[in-house]
N, C-alpha and C positions, 0 to 999 in steps of 0.2 A: 666189840669195838676195843681198839687198843687204848690203854690208859696213857694220859699225858703226864709228863713230869711238871713240876711247878715252873721250871725254867721254860719249857716248851709252851705252857699255857701263857706265861707272861710275854713271851716273844710273839705269840699269835695275837694277844690283846694289843700289843704295841703296833703290830701291822694293821690291825683294825682301826686303831685311833689315827694312824697316819693316813689310811684310805679315806676316813671321814674328812680329813683336812685337805687332802690333795686331789682326790679323784672327783670328776664331775658327777654331781648328783642333782636330781630333779626336785623342784618344789611343787611344780604343777605341770600338767600336760593336757593338750587339747588337739583335736583334729580339725583342720581348716578345710571345709568342704569345697570352698571356692578355688583354692590352690592345690588341693590334694596333698597337703603337707601335714606332717605331725610336728607340732610346735612344743618344745620343752623349755620351761623356765628353770634355770639352774640356780643353785644356792649362792653362787658368786655374783648373781645379778645379770648374767648374760642369758641370751635366748638362743637356742639352737633349733633349726628347722630342717626337715628333710622330706623329700617326696616319698610317700608311703609305697609307691610302686617300685622303689629301688630295693625294698627289704624283702628278703626271701619269704619270711613267714607272713607277710602282709599282702603279697601279690594276689590279686583277684578278689580281695575282700570288698564287701559293700561299704558304702559311706556310713551306714548306720552301725555296722560292726566296727569300723575304724574309729567312729566317734565315741564308742564305749570303751574308753581307755582310762587306766588309773595308775597312780604312782604307788609303788610298794618297796619294801626292803630299804628303809631309811633313805629313799630317793635313788637307789642304785638300779631299780628295776621298773619297767613299764609292763603292764599286764592288760591284755585284751581278753576278757572272759569269754565272749562269744567265739573267739578264734582259738582259744586255748593257747595263746601265744604270749611269750615272755621275752623281753629284750633287755639287754644290759646297757644302761646309759653310757658308761665310759666307752664301751665298744662302739656304740652309735656315734658318739662325738668323735671318735677316732676314724670314722668312715667304714666300719666293718658292718655290713648289712646282711651277712649270711655266712654259711660255712665256707671254709677255704676253697673247697671244690666248686661250690656253687658260684662263689665270687669269680673264680678263674673262668668258668664257663660263661658267666654273664658278661665279663669284660671282653672276652673273645667274641661273643655274639654282638655286642655293641660295636666293637671295632669292625666287624664284618659288614655292619650296616652303614658305616661311614661312607661318605661320598667325597671324592676329591678329583681334581683334574688329572692327577697322576694315576689314580686308580682307574679312572675311565679310560685313559690312554692305554694302560696296560691291558685292560679287558679288550679294547679294540685290537691291539697288537696280537693278543692270543687268538682272538676270533679270526683274524686274517690268516693265521697259520693253521686254522682248523680246530681251534679250541685248546683246551687244556690237554697236555700230553697224558696218555694213559700211564698208570703206574706199572712198573715192571714187576712181573710175578716171579718171585724166587722159586726155584725148583730144580 
């Protein structure tokens, strides 16, 4: 491991103190079985809740596994022992529920499921023309 200079150590310590004062941190967490939401009480007095099914590492988990959640890391982390899942509170509050790749795919999947009069009309128009055109094969 590389050794730190006193200046580097002091700068890191200052960043840590700033994080403690400015970043969202949890004082408590619970899983609400009725709504399927994880509810986090924050140190600033606010409460943040999100549907567990929106989170990559929590999808498909049982209610019992979701209910077994604890606050760790000075309130920065949530841990589900049975799922071996750890989530970072500031990221959750910012709406980050998985990896960048997973989030992009999930947003695309949800957009594809959306229904609107315009989307239905476009599907009917494509259908009357014989459906979606085939992709041209380069060669």
